[in-house]
PyMOL Python script that loads the backbone (N, CA, C, O; Angstrom):
from pymol import cmd

cmd.read_pdbstr("""\
ATOM      1  N   MET A   1       8.488  19.343  10.098  1.00  0.00           N
ATOM      2  CA  MET A   1       7.262  18.563  10.214  1.00  0.00           C
ATOM      3  C   MET A   1       7.614  17.084  10.400  1.00  0.00           C
ATOM      4  O   MET A   1       8.491  16.556   9.716  1.00  0.00           O
ATOM      5  N   ASP A   2       6.935  16.437  11.311  1.00  0.00           N
ATOM      6  CA  ASP A   2       7.205  15.028  11.598  1.00  0.00           C
ATOM      7  C   ASP A   2       6.712  14.140  10.465  1.00  0.00           C
ATOM      8  O   ASP A   2       5.696  14.420   9.828  1.00  0.00           O
ATOM      9  N   SER A   3       7.456  13.060  10.228  1.00  0.00           N
ATOM     10  CA  SER A   3       7.025  12.075   9.241  1.00  0.00           C
ATOM     11  C   SER A   3       5.818  11.317   9.777  1.00  0.00           C
ATOM     12  O   SER A   3       5.678  11.130  10.986  1.00  0.00           O
ATOM     13  N   PRO A   4       4.948  10.881   8.869  1.00  0.00           N
ATOM     14  CA  PRO A   4       3.817  10.064   9.323  1.00  0.00           C
ATOM     15  C   PRO A   4       4.317   8.766   9.964  1.00  0.00           C
ATOM     16  O   PRO A   4       5.372   8.250   9.595  1.00  0.00           O
ATOM     17  N   THR A   5       3.560   8.253  10.913  1.00  0.00           N
ATOM     18  CA  THR A   5       3.906   6.997  11.563  1.00  0.00           C
ATOM     19  C   THR A   5       3.494   5.829  10.668  1.00  0.00           C
ATOM     20  O   THR A   5       2.722   5.993   9.723  1.00  0.00           O
ATOM     21  N   ARG A   6       4.022   4.655  10.982  1.00  0.00           N
ATOM     22  CA  ARG A   6       3.639   3.459  10.226  1.00  0.00           C
ATOM     23  C   ARG A   6       2.133   3.255  10.306  1.00  0.00           C
ATOM     24  O   ARG A   6       1.500   2.870   9.323  1.00  0.00           O
ATOM     25  N   ASN A   7       1.557   3.514  11.483  1.00  0.00           N
ATOM     26  CA  ASN A   7       0.125   3.335  11.665  1.00  0.00           C
ATOM     27  C   ASN A   7      -0.676   4.296  10.772  1.00  0.00           C
ATOM     28  O   ASN A   7      -1.658   3.890  10.150  1.00  0.00           O
ATOM     29  N   SER A   8      -0.262   5.552  10.709  1.00  0.00           N
ATOM     30  CA  SER A   8      -0.993   6.505   9.870  1.00  0.00           C
ATOM     31  C   SER A   8      -0.817   6.175   8.387  1.00  0.00           C
ATOM     32  O   SER A   8      -1.738   6.366   7.593  1.00  0.00           O
ATOM     33  N   ILE A   9       0.361   5.681   8.017  1.00  0.00           N
ATOM     34  CA  ILE A   9       0.587   5.250   6.633  1.00  0.00           C
ATOM     35  C   ILE A   9      -0.308   4.054   6.319  1.00  0.00           C
ATOM     36  O   ILE A   9      -0.909   3.993   5.246  1.00  0.00           O
ATOM     37  N   SER A  10      -0.400   3.106   7.244  1.00  0.00           N
ATOM     38  CA  SER A  10      -1.271   1.946   7.059  1.00  0.00           C
ATOM     39  C   SER A  10      -2.730   2.382   6.889  1.00  0.00           C
ATOM     40  O   SER A  10      -3.451   1.846   6.048  1.00  0.00           O
ATOM     41  N   ASN A  11      -3.155   3.355   7.692  1.00  0.00           N
ATOM     42  CA  ASN A  11      -4.531   3.857   7.572  1.00  0.00           C
ATOM     43  C   ASN A  11      -4.773   4.494   6.209  1.00  0.00           C
ATOM     44  O   ASN A  11      -5.839   4.308   5.620  1.00  0.00           O
ATOM     45  N   THR A  12      -3.803   5.236   5.706  1.00  0.00           N
ATOM     46  CA  THR A  12      -3.932   5.846   4.381  1.00  0.00           C
ATOM     47  C   THR A  12      -3.992   4.770   3.310  1.00  0.00           C
ATOM     48  O   THR A  12      -4.795   4.859   2.381  1.00  0.00           O
ATOM     49  N   ILE A  13      -3.147   3.754   3.435  1.00  0.00           N
ATOM     50  CA  ILE A  13      -3.152   2.660   2.459  1.00  0.00           C
ATOM     51  C   ILE A  13      -4.482   1.910   2.522  1.00  0.00           C
ATOM     52  O   ILE A  13      -4.971   1.442   1.494  1.00  0.00           O
ATOM     53  N   GLN A  14      -5.068   1.788   3.697  1.00  0.00           N
ATOM     54  CA  GLN A  14      -6.384   1.160   3.797  1.00  0.00           C
ATOM     55  C   GLN A  14      -7.408   1.955   2.988  1.00  0.00           C
ATOM     56  O   GLN A  14      -8.203   1.374   2.249  1.00  0.00           O
ATOM     57  N   GLU A  15      -7.391   3.275   3.125  1.00  0.00           N
ATOM     58  CA  GLU A  15      -8.332   4.110   2.369  1.00  0.00           C
ATOM     59  C   GLU A  15      -8.092   3.972   0.862  1.00  0.00           C
ATOM     60  O   GLU A  15      -9.045   3.891   0.087  1.00  0.00           O
ATOM     61  N   LEU A  16      -6.835   3.946   0.450  1.00  0.00           N
ATOM     62  CA  LEU A  16      -6.518   3.765  -0.967  1.00  0.00           C
ATOM     63  C   LEU A  16      -6.961   2.382  -1.444  1.00  0.00           C
ATOM     64  O   LEU A  16      -7.450   2.239  -2.564  1.00  0.00           O
ATOM     65  N   SER A  17      -6.793   1.368  -0.598  1.00  0.00           N
ATOM     66  CA  SER A  17      -7.223   0.009  -0.937  1.00  0.00           C
ATOM     67  C   SER A  17      -8.731  -0.053  -1.124  1.00  0.00           C
ATOM     68  O   SER A  17      -9.218  -0.710  -2.044  1.00  0.00           O
ATOM     69  N   ARG A  18      -9.461   0.616  -0.270  1.00  0.00           N
ATOM     70  CA  ARG A  18     -10.924   0.653  -0.400  1.00  0.00           C
ATOM     71  C   ARG A  18     -11.331   1.238  -1.746  1.00  0.00           C
ATOM     72  O   ARG A  18     -12.271   0.765  -2.385  1.00  0.00           O
ATOM     73  N   LYS A  19     -10.615   2.264  -2.161  1.00  0.00           N
ATOM     74  CA  LYS A  19     -10.896   2.902  -3.457  1.00  0.00           C
ATOM     75  C   LYS A  19     -10.544   1.965  -4.622  1.00  0.00           C
ATOM     76  O   LYS A  19     -11.362   1.728  -5.511  1.00  0.00           O
ATOM     77  N   VAL A  20      -9.327   1.443  -4.599  1.00  0.00           N
ATOM     78  CA  VAL A  20      -8.842   0.605  -5.708  1.00  0.00           C
ATOM     79  C   VAL A  20      -9.646  -0.686  -5.833  1.00  0.00           C
ATOM     80  O   VAL A  20     -10.000  -1.092  -6.940  1.00  0.00           O
ATOM     81  N   PHE A  21      -9.933  -1.324  -4.714  1.00  0.00           N
ATOM     82  CA  PHE A  21     -10.654  -2.597  -4.744  1.00  0.00           C
ATOM     83  C   PHE A  21     -12.171  -2.404  -4.700  1.00  0.00           C
ATOM     84  O   PHE A  21     -12.925  -3.374  -4.625  1.00  0.00           O
ATOM     85  N   ASP A  22     -12.607  -1.152  -4.747  1.00  0.00           N
ATOM     86  CA  ASP A  22     -14.027  -0.795  -4.803  1.00  0.00           C
ATOM     87  C   ASP A  22     -14.819  -1.483  -3.695  1.00  0.00           C
ATOM     88  O   ASP A  22     -15.857  -2.101  -3.931  1.00  0.00           O
ATOM     89  N   ASN A  23     -14.284  -1.352  -2.468  1.00  0.00           N
ATOM     90  CA  ASN A  23     -14.910  -1.977  -1.300  1.00  0.00           C
ATOM     91  C   ASN A  23     -14.799  -1.018  -0.126  1.00  0.00           C
ATOM     92  O   ASN A  23     -13.795  -1.030   0.585  1.00  0.00           O
ATOM     93  N   PRO A  24     -15.825  -0.179   0.091  1.00  0.00           N
ATOM     94  CA  PRO A  24     -15.747   0.845   1.134  1.00  0.00           C
ATOM     95  C   PRO A  24     -15.628   0.311   2.558  1.00  0.00           C
ATOM     96  O   PRO A  24     -15.269   1.062   3.464  1.00  0.00           O
ATOM     97  N   SER A  25     -15.919  -0.955   2.771  1.00  0.00           N
ATOM     98  CA  SER A  25     -15.819  -1.511   4.126  1.00  0.00           C
ATOM     99  C   SER A  25     -14.580  -2.393   4.314  1.00  0.00           C
ATOM    100  O   SER A  25     -14.435  -3.037   5.353  1.00  0.00           O
ATOM    101  N   LEU A  26     -13.689  -2.425   3.323  1.00  0.00           N
ATOM    102  CA  LEU A  26     -12.486  -3.252   3.399  1.00  0.00           C
ATOM    103  C   LEU A  26     -11.620  -2.836   4.588  1.00  0.00           C
ATOM    104  O   LEU A  26     -11.308  -1.658   4.765  1.00  0.00           O
ATOM    105  N   THR A  27     -11.245  -3.814   5.387  1.00  0.00           N
ATOM    106  CA  THR A  27     -10.305  -3.600   6.481  1.00  0.00           C
ATOM    107  C   THR A  27      -9.087  -4.465   6.198  1.00  0.00           C
ATOM    108  O   THR A  27      -9.186  -5.688   6.102  1.00  0.00           O
ATOM    109  N   ILE A  28      -7.938  -3.814   6.067  1.00  0.00           N
ATOM    110  CA  ILE A  28      -6.711  -4.546   5.738  1.00  0.00           C
ATOM    111  C   ILE A  28      -5.924  -4.867   7.001  1.00  0.00           C
ATOM    112  O   ILE A  28      -6.088  -4.232   8.043  1.00  0.00           O
ATOM    113  N   SER A  29      -5.063  -5.876   6.873  1.00  0.00           N
ATOM    114  CA  SER A  29      -4.101  -6.186   7.934  1.00  0.00           C
ATOM    115  C   SER A  29      -2.782  -6.560   7.269  1.00  0.00           C
ATOM    116  O   SER A  29      -2.745  -6.890   6.084  1.00  0.00           O
ATOM    117  N   ASP A  30      -1.711  -6.505   8.036  1.00  0.00           N
ATOM    118  CA  ASP A  30      -0.372  -6.748   7.483  1.00  0.00           C
ATOM    119  C   ASP A  30      -0.245  -8.087   6.775  1.00  0.00           C
ATOM    120  O   ASP A  30       0.476  -8.190   5.783  1.00  0.00           O
ATOM    121  N   SER A  31      -0.927  -9.108   7.261  1.00  0.00           N
ATOM    122  CA  SER A  31      -0.754 -10.454   6.710  1.00  0.00           C
ATOM    123  C   SER A  31      -1.550 -10.688   5.420  1.00  0.00           C
ATOM    124  O   SER A  31      -1.373 -11.713   4.761  1.00  0.00           O
ATOM    125  N   MET A  32      -2.413  -9.757   5.063  1.00  0.00           N
ATOM    126  CA  MET A  32      -3.274  -9.967   3.887  1.00  0.00           C
ATOM    127  C   MET A  32      -2.479  -9.832   2.590  1.00  0.00           C
ATOM    128  O   MET A  32      -1.572  -9.009   2.466  1.00  0.00           O
ATOM    129  N   GLY A  33      -2.862 -10.678   1.625  1.00  0.00           N
ATOM    130  CA  GLY A  33      -2.231 -10.657   0.311  1.00  0.00           C
ATOM    131  C   GLY A  33      -3.262 -10.910  -0.771  1.00  0.00           C
ATOM    132  O   GLY A  33      -4.461 -10.756  -0.539  1.00  0.00           O
ATOM    133  N   PRO A  34      -2.805 -11.296  -1.947  1.00  0.00           N
ATOM    134  CA  PRO A  34      -3.708 -11.477  -3.092  1.00  0.00           C
ATOM    135  C   PRO A  34      -4.850 -12.455  -2.855  1.00  0.00           C
ATOM    136  O   PRO A  34      -5.939 -12.273  -3.399  1.00  0.00           O
ATOM    137  N   ASN A  35      -4.622 -13.481  -2.059  1.00  0.00           N
ATOM    138  CA  ASN A  35      -5.671 -14.478  -1.815  1.00  0.00           C
ATOM    139  C   ASN A  35      -6.689 -14.036  -0.765  1.00  0.00           C
ATOM    140  O   ASN A  35      -7.715 -14.690  -0.576  1.00  0.00           O
ATOM    141  N   ASP A  36      -6.404 -12.931  -0.087  1.00  0.00           N
ATOM    142  CA  ASP A  36      -7.257 -12.482   1.011  1.00  0.00           C
ATOM    143  C   ASP A  36      -8.155 -11.302   0.660  1.00  0.00           C
ATOM    144  O   ASP A  36      -9.113 -11.015   1.378  1.00  0.00           O
ATOM    145  N   ILE A  37      -7.851 -10.617  -0.440  1.00  0.00           N
ATOM    146  CA  ILE A  37      -8.593  -9.420  -0.811  1.00  0.00           C
ATOM    147  C   ILE A  37      -9.297  -9.669  -2.135  1.00  0.00           C
ATOM    148  O   ILE A  37      -8.648  -9.816  -3.170  1.00  0.00           O
ATOM    149  N   PRO A  38     -10.629  -9.717  -2.103  1.00  0.00           N
ATOM    150  CA  PRO A  38     -11.376  -9.913  -3.352  1.00  0.00           C
ATOM    151  C   PRO A  38     -11.058  -8.794  -4.346  1.00  0.00           C
ATOM    152  O   PRO A  38     -11.057  -7.613  -3.998  1.00  0.00           O
ATOM    153  N   GLY A  39     -10.796  -9.186  -5.565  1.00  0.00           N
ATOM    154  CA  GLY A  39     -10.502  -8.206  -6.605  1.00  0.00           C
ATOM    155  C   GLY A  39      -9.024  -7.899  -6.772  1.00  0.00           C
ATOM    156  O   GLY A  39      -8.656  -7.096  -7.631  1.00  0.00           O
ATOM    157  N   TRP A  40      -8.158  -8.529  -5.959  1.00  0.00           N
ATOM    158  CA  TRP A  40      -6.712  -8.293  -6.093  1.00  0.00           C
ATOM    159  C   TRP A  40      -6.237  -9.031  -7.332  1.00  0.00           C
ATOM    160  O   TRP A  40      -6.238 -10.261  -7.376  1.00  0.00           O
ATOM    161  N   THR A  41      -5.841  -8.282  -8.319  1.00  0.00           N
ATOM    162  CA  THR A  41      -5.248  -8.816  -9.553  1.00  0.00           C
ATOM    163  C   THR A  41      -3.950  -8.058  -9.792  1.00  0.00           C
ATOM    164  O   THR A  41      -3.620  -7.130  -9.054  1.00  0.00           O
ATOM    165  N   SER A  42      -3.225  -8.451 -10.814  1.00  0.00           N
ATOM    166  CA  SER A  42      -2.002  -7.709 -11.130  1.00  0.00           C
ATOM    167  C   SER A  42      -2.336  -6.257 -11.471  1.00  0.00           C
ATOM    168  O   SER A  42      -1.563  -5.351 -11.163  1.00  0.00           O
ATOM    169  N   LEU A  43      -3.478  -6.040 -12.103  1.00  0.00           N
ATOM    170  CA  LEU A  43      -3.882  -4.679 -12.453  1.00  0.00           C
ATOM    171  C   LEU A  43      -4.231  -3.854 -11.207  1.00  0.00           C
ATOM    172  O   LEU A  43      -3.769  -2.721 -11.067  1.00  0.00           O
ATOM    173  N   THR A  44      -5.044  -4.418 -10.301  1.00  0.00           N
ATOM    174  CA  THR A  44      -5.405  -3.648  -9.112  1.00  0.00           C
ATOM    175  C   THR A  44      -4.199  -3.446  -8.191  1.00  0.00           C
ATOM    176  O   THR A  44      -4.101  -2.420  -7.518  1.00  0.00           O
ATOM    177  N   PHE A  45      -3.287  -4.412  -8.158  1.00  0.00           N
ATOM    178  CA  PHE A  45      -2.047  -4.255  -7.388  1.00  0.00           C
ATOM    179  C   PHE A  45      -1.256  -3.071  -7.928  1.00  0.00           C
ATOM    180  O   PHE A  45      -0.767  -2.238  -7.165  1.00  0.00           O
ATOM    181  N   THR A  46      -1.138  -3.004  -9.250  1.00  0.00           N
ATOM    182  CA  THR A  46      -0.431  -1.891  -9.885  1.00  0.00           C
ATOM    183  C   THR A  46      -1.141  -0.569  -9.615  1.00  0.00           C
ATOM    184  O   THR A  46      -0.498   0.449  -9.359  1.00  0.00           O
ATOM    185  N   GLN A  47      -2.462  -0.590  -9.674  1.00  0.00           N
ATOM    186  CA  GLN A  47      -3.225   0.631  -9.377  1.00  0.00           C
ATOM    187  C   GLN A  47      -3.005   1.079  -7.932  1.00  0.00           C
ATOM    188  O   GLN A  47      -2.851   2.271  -7.666  1.00  0.00           O
ATOM    189  N   LEU A  48      -2.991   0.130  -7.005  1.00  0.00           N
ATOM    190  CA  LEU A  48      -2.763   0.470  -5.604  1.00  0.00           C
ATOM    191  C   LEU A  48      -1.384   1.099  -5.427  1.00  0.00           C
ATOM    192  O   LEU A  48      -1.251   2.114  -4.744  1.00  0.00           O
ATOM    193  N   LEU A  49      -0.369   0.513  -6.029  1.00  0.00           N
ATOM    194  CA  LEU A  49       0.980   1.066  -5.904  1.00  0.00           C
ATOM    195  C   LEU A  49       1.058   2.466  -6.501  1.00  0.00           C
ATOM    196  O   LEU A  49       1.721   3.342  -5.947  1.00  0.00           O
ATOM    197  N   THR A  50       0.389   2.677  -7.621  1.00  0.00           N
ATOM    198  CA  THR A  50       0.367   4.002  -8.251  1.00  0.00           C
ATOM    199  C   THR A  50      -0.312   5.020  -7.343  1.00  0.00           C
ATOM    200  O   THR A  50       0.161   6.149  -7.210  1.00  0.00           O
ATOM    201  N   GLU A  51      -1.414   4.627  -6.721  1.00  0.00           N
ATOM    202  CA  GLU A  51      -2.110   5.517  -5.782  1.00  0.00           C
ATOM    203  C   GLU A  51      -1.205   5.862  -4.590  1.00  0.00           C
ATOM    204  O   GLU A  51      -1.176   7.007  -4.138  1.00  0.00           O
ATOM    205  N   ILE A  52      -0.480   4.879  -4.095  1.00  0.00           N
ATOM    206  CA  ILE A  52       0.435   5.107  -2.967  1.00  0.00           C
ATOM    207  C   ILE A  52       1.556   6.063  -3.387  1.00  0.00           C
ATOM    208  O   ILE A  52       1.875   7.005  -2.663  1.00  0.00           O
ATOM    209  N   GLU A  53       2.146   5.820  -4.550  1.00  0.00           N
ATOM    210  CA  GLU A  53       3.216   6.691  -5.047  1.00  0.00           C
ATOM    211  C   GLU A  53       2.737   8.133  -5.187  1.00  0.00           C
ATOM    212  O   GLU A  53       3.440   9.069  -4.807  1.00  0.00           O
ATOM    213  N   THR A  54       1.550   8.300  -5.728  1.00  0.00           N
ATOM    214  CA  THR A  54       0.993   9.641  -5.920  1.00  0.00           C
ATOM    215  C   THR A  54       0.701  10.314  -4.583  1.00  0.00           C
ATOM    216  O   THR A  54       1.013  11.489  -4.390  1.00  0.00           O
ATOM    217  N   THR A  55       0.108   9.572  -3.674  1.00  0.00           N
ATOM    218  CA  THR A  55      -0.266  10.126  -2.366  1.00  0.00           C
ATOM    219  C   THR A  55       0.952  10.536  -1.557  1.00  0.00           C
ATOM    220  O   THR A  55       0.958  11.598  -0.934  1.00  0.00           O
ATOM    221  N   PHE A  56       1.982   9.700  -1.563  1.00  0.00           N
ATOM    222  CA  PHE A  56       3.153   9.955  -0.726  1.00  0.00           C
ATOM    223  C   PHE A  56       4.323  10.576  -1.492  1.00  0.00           C
ATOM    224  O   PHE A  56       5.365  10.867  -0.905  1.00  0.00           O
ATOM    225  N   ASN A  57       4.154  10.777  -2.794  1.00  0.00           N
ATOM    226  CA  ASN A  57       5.136  11.469  -3.630  1.00  0.00           C
ATOM    227  C   ASN A  57       6.516  10.799  -3.663  1.00  0.00           C
ATOM    228  O   ASN A  57       7.528  11.416  -3.330  1.00  0.00           O
ATOM    229  N   PHE A  58       6.533   9.533  -4.069  1.00  0.00           N
ATOM    230  CA  PHE A  58       7.783   8.810  -4.308  1.00  0.00           C
ATOM    231  C   PHE A  58       7.496   7.718  -5.332  1.00  0.00           C
ATOM    232  O   PHE A  58       6.342   7.491  -5.698  1.00  0.00           O
ATOM    233  N   LYS A  59       8.549   7.043  -5.795  1.00  0.00           N
ATOM    234  CA  LYS A  59       8.405   5.936  -6.749  1.00  0.00           C
ATOM    235  C   LYS A  59       9.005   4.669  -6.151  1.00  0.00           C
ATOM    236  O   LYS A  59      10.127   4.679  -5.646  1.00  0.00           O
ATOM    237  N   PHE A  60       8.238   3.573  -6.214  1.00  0.00           N
ATOM    238  CA  PHE A  60       8.779   2.276  -5.809  1.00  0.00           C
ATOM    239  C   PHE A  60       9.844   1.840  -6.801  1.00  0.00           C
ATOM    240  O   PHE A  60       9.762   2.151  -7.990  1.00  0.00           O
ATOM    241  N   LYS A  61      10.834   1.125  -6.313  1.00  0.00           N
ATOM    242  CA  LYS A  61      11.839   0.511  -7.182  1.00  0.00           C
ATOM    243  C   LYS A  61      11.346  -0.879  -7.565  1.00  0.00           C
ATOM    244  O   LYS A  61      10.624  -1.517  -6.800  1.00  0.00           O
ATOM    245  N   ILE A  62      11.731  -1.344  -8.739  1.00  0.00           N
ATOM    246  CA  ILE A  62      11.221  -2.627  -9.239  1.00  0.00           C
ATOM    247  C   ILE A  62      11.539  -3.767  -8.275  1.00  0.00           C
ATOM    248  O   ILE A  62      10.698  -4.643  -8.072  1.00  0.00           O
ATOM    249  N   PHE A  63      12.723  -3.780  -7.681  1.00  0.00           N
ATOM    250  CA  PHE A  63      13.063  -4.868  -6.758  1.00  0.00           C
ATOM    251  C   PHE A  63      12.182  -4.835  -5.507  1.00  0.00           C
ATOM    252  O   PHE A  63      11.940  -5.878  -4.899  1.00  0.00           O
ATOM    253  N   GLU A  64      11.699  -3.650  -5.113  1.00  0.00           N
ATOM    254  CA  GLU A  64      10.793  -3.548  -3.973  1.00  0.00           C
ATOM    255  C   GLU A  64       9.430  -4.144  -4.328  1.00  0.00           C
ATOM    256  O   GLU A  64       8.827  -4.867  -3.535  1.00  0.00           O
ATOM    257  N   ILE A  65       8.965  -3.829  -5.520  1.00  0.00           N
ATOM    258  CA  ILE A  65       7.660  -4.321  -5.968  1.00  0.00           C
ATOM    259  C   ILE A  65       7.658  -5.842  -6.048  1.00  0.00           C
ATOM    260  O   ILE A  65       6.688  -6.483  -5.645  1.00  0.00           O
ATOM    261  N   ILE A  66       8.716  -6.411  -6.556  1.00  0.00           N
ATOM    262  CA  ILE A  66       8.809  -7.865  -6.705  1.00  0.00           C
ATOM    263  C   ILE A  66       8.719  -8.565  -5.346  1.00  0.00           C
ATOM    264  O   ILE A  66       8.163  -9.658  -5.244  1.00  0.00           O
ATOM    265  N   LYS A  67       9.266  -7.934  -4.306  1.00  0.00           N
ATOM    266  CA  LYS A  67       9.273  -8.541  -2.971  1.00  0.00           C
ATOM    267  C   LYS A  67       7.970  -8.356  -2.211  1.00  0.00           C
ATOM    268  O   LYS A  67       7.750  -9.034  -1.207  1.00  0.00           O
ATOM    269  N   MET A  68       7.102  -7.459  -2.659  1.00  0.00           N
ATOM    270  CA  MET A  68       5.860  -7.172  -1.932  1.00  0.00           C
ATOM    271  C   MET A  68       4.866  -8.309  -2.112  1.00  0.00           C
ATOM    272  O   MET A  68       4.325  -8.511  -3.199  1.00  0.00           O
ATOM    273  N   GLN A  69       4.631  -9.046  -1.039  1.00  0.00           N
ATOM    274  CA  GLN A  69       3.708 -10.170  -1.080  1.00  0.00           C
ATOM    275  C   GLN A  69       2.470  -9.945  -0.222  1.00  0.00           C
ATOM    276  O   GLN A  69       1.467 -10.645  -0.364  1.00  0.00           O
ATOM    277  N   THR A  70       2.551  -8.962   0.671  1.00  0.00           N
ATOM    278  CA  THR A  70       1.456  -8.704   1.608  1.00  0.00           C
ATOM    279  C   THR A  70       1.255  -7.198   1.781  1.00  0.00           C
ATOM    280  O   THR A  70       2.085  -6.388   1.369  1.00  0.00           O
ATOM    281  N   ILE A  71       0.142  -6.855   2.395  1.00  0.00           N
ATOM    282  CA  ILE A  71      -0.117  -5.457   2.743  1.00  0.00           C
ATOM    283  C   ILE A  71       0.978  -4.954   3.686  1.00  0.00           C
ATOM    284  O   ILE A  71       1.433  -3.818   3.552  1.00  0.00           O
ATOM    285  N   GLY A  72       1.396  -5.775   4.620  1.00  0.00           N
ATOM    286  CA  GLY A  72       2.462  -5.381   5.543  1.00  0.00           C
ATOM    287  C   GLY A  72       3.742  -5.018   4.816  1.00  0.00           C
ATOM    288  O   GLY A  72       4.423  -4.062   5.186  1.00  0.00           O
ATOM    289  N   GLY A  73       4.070  -5.782   3.777  1.00  0.00           N
ATOM    290  CA  GLY A  73       5.251  -5.475   2.974  1.00  0.00           C
ATOM    291  C   GLY A  73       5.122  -4.133   2.266  1.00  0.00           C
ATOM    292  O   GLY A  73       6.080  -3.365   2.181  1.00  0.00           O
ATOM    293  N   ILE A  74       3.924  -3.865   1.760  1.00  0.00           N
ATOM    294  CA  ILE A  74       3.672  -2.586   1.088  1.00  0.00           C
ATOM    295  C   ILE A  74       3.802  -1.438   2.093  1.00  0.00           C
ATOM    296  O   ILE A  74       4.420  -0.415   1.800  1.00  0.00           O
ATOM    297  N   VAL A  75       3.221  -1.617   3.272  1.00  0.00           N
ATOM    298  CA  VAL A  75       3.286  -0.581   4.305  1.00  0.00           C
ATOM    299  C   VAL A  75       4.735  -0.359   4.744  1.00  0.00           C
ATOM    300  O   VAL A  75       5.161   0.783   4.917  1.00  0.00           O
ATOM    301  N   ASP A  76       5.490  -1.438   4.923  1.00  0.00           N
ATOM    302  CA  ASP A  76       6.889  -1.311   5.353  1.00  0.00           C
ATOM    303  C   ASP A  76       7.719  -0.521   4.344  1.00  0.00           C
ATOM    304  O   ASP A  76       8.448   0.397   4.721  1.00  0.00           O
ATOM    305  N   VAL A  77       7.612  -0.872   3.075  1.00  0.00           N
ATOM    306  CA  VAL A  77       8.393  -0.181   2.043  1.00  0.00           C
ATOM    307  C   VAL A  77       7.960   1.276   1.937  1.00  0.00           C
ATOM    308  O   VAL A  77       8.796   2.168   1.791  1.00  0.00           O
ATOM    309  N   THR A  78       6.655   1.513   2.012  1.00  0.00           N
ATOM    310  CA  THR A  78       6.142   2.890   1.957  1.00  0.00           C
ATOM    311  C   THR A  78       6.679   3.691   3.137  1.00  0.00           C
ATOM    312  O   THR A  78       7.101   4.835   2.969  1.00  0.00           O
ATOM    313  N   THR A  79       6.666   3.103   4.323  1.00  0.00           N
ATOM    314  CA  THR A  79       7.174   3.778   5.518  1.00  0.00           C
ATOM    315  C   THR A  79       8.637   4.132   5.356  1.00  0.00           C
ATOM    316  O   THR A  79       9.052   5.222   5.749  1.00  0.00           O
ATOM    317  N   GLN A  80       9.434   3.229   4.782  1.00  0.00           N
ATOM    318  CA  GLN A  80      10.853   3.506   4.550  1.00  0.00           C
ATOM    319  C   GLN A  80      11.020   4.706   3.614  1.00  0.00           C
ATOM    320  O   GLN A  80      11.837   5.589   3.873  1.00  0.00           O
ATOM    321  N   HIS A  81      10.254   4.735   2.542  1.00  0.00           N
ATOM    322  CA  HIS A  81      10.373   5.855   1.598  1.00  0.00           C
ATOM    323  C   HIS A  81       9.965   7.177   2.247  1.00  0.00           C
ATOM    324  O   HIS A  81      10.649   8.188   2.091  1.00  0.00           O
ATOM    325  N   VAL A  82       8.856   7.164   2.970  1.00  0.00           N
ATOM    326  CA  VAL A  82       8.347   8.389   3.578  1.00  0.00           C
ATOM    327  C   VAL A  82       9.333   8.911   4.626  1.00  0.00           C
ATOM    328  O   VAL A  82       9.515  10.122   4.755  1.00  0.00           O
ATOM    329  N   SER A  83       9.962   8.012   5.367  1.00  0.00           N
ATOM    330  CA  SER A  83      10.895   8.447   6.415  1.00  0.00           C
ATOM    331  C   SER A  83      12.176   9.038   5.820  1.00  0.00           C
ATOM    332  O   SER A  83      12.912   9.741   6.512  1.00  0.00           O
ATOM    333  N   GLN A  84      12.446   8.759   4.547  1.00  0.00           N
ATOM    334  CA  GLN A  84      13.643   9.290   3.883  1.00  0.00           C
ATOM    335  C   GLN A  84      13.388  10.632   3.196  1.00  0.00           C
ATOM    336  O   GLN A  84      14.318  11.246   2.675  1.00  0.00           O
ATOM    337  N   GLN A  85      12.144  11.085   3.192  1.00  0.00           N
ATOM    338  CA  GLN A  85      11.826  12.349   2.515  1.00  0.00           C
ATOM    339  C   GLN A  85      12.205  13.538   3.353  1.00  0.00           C
ATOM    340  O   GLN A  85      12.006  14.678   2.933  1.00  0.00           O
TER     341      GLN A  85
END
""", "prot")
cmd.dss("prot")
cmd.show_as("cartoon", "prot")
cmd.util.cbc("prot")
cmd.orient("prot")
């Protein structure tokens, strides 16, 4: 079975973001970060990462989490993990 593409992973993360940030019309982009998404706090960031880990069945490493500053960074790291499965 083929691995999901970066685009399909981004779409899934958008759906998870809508759930976590309680905003059904939220549209994310790679450049968006904490200052761009209403409701982004350390707690919602952690919830989003947990949702991603559960959905894609892997665990982020602490050094990866520390470097994640944008949605694009989250998508990139997620894509790397998924492609290694």
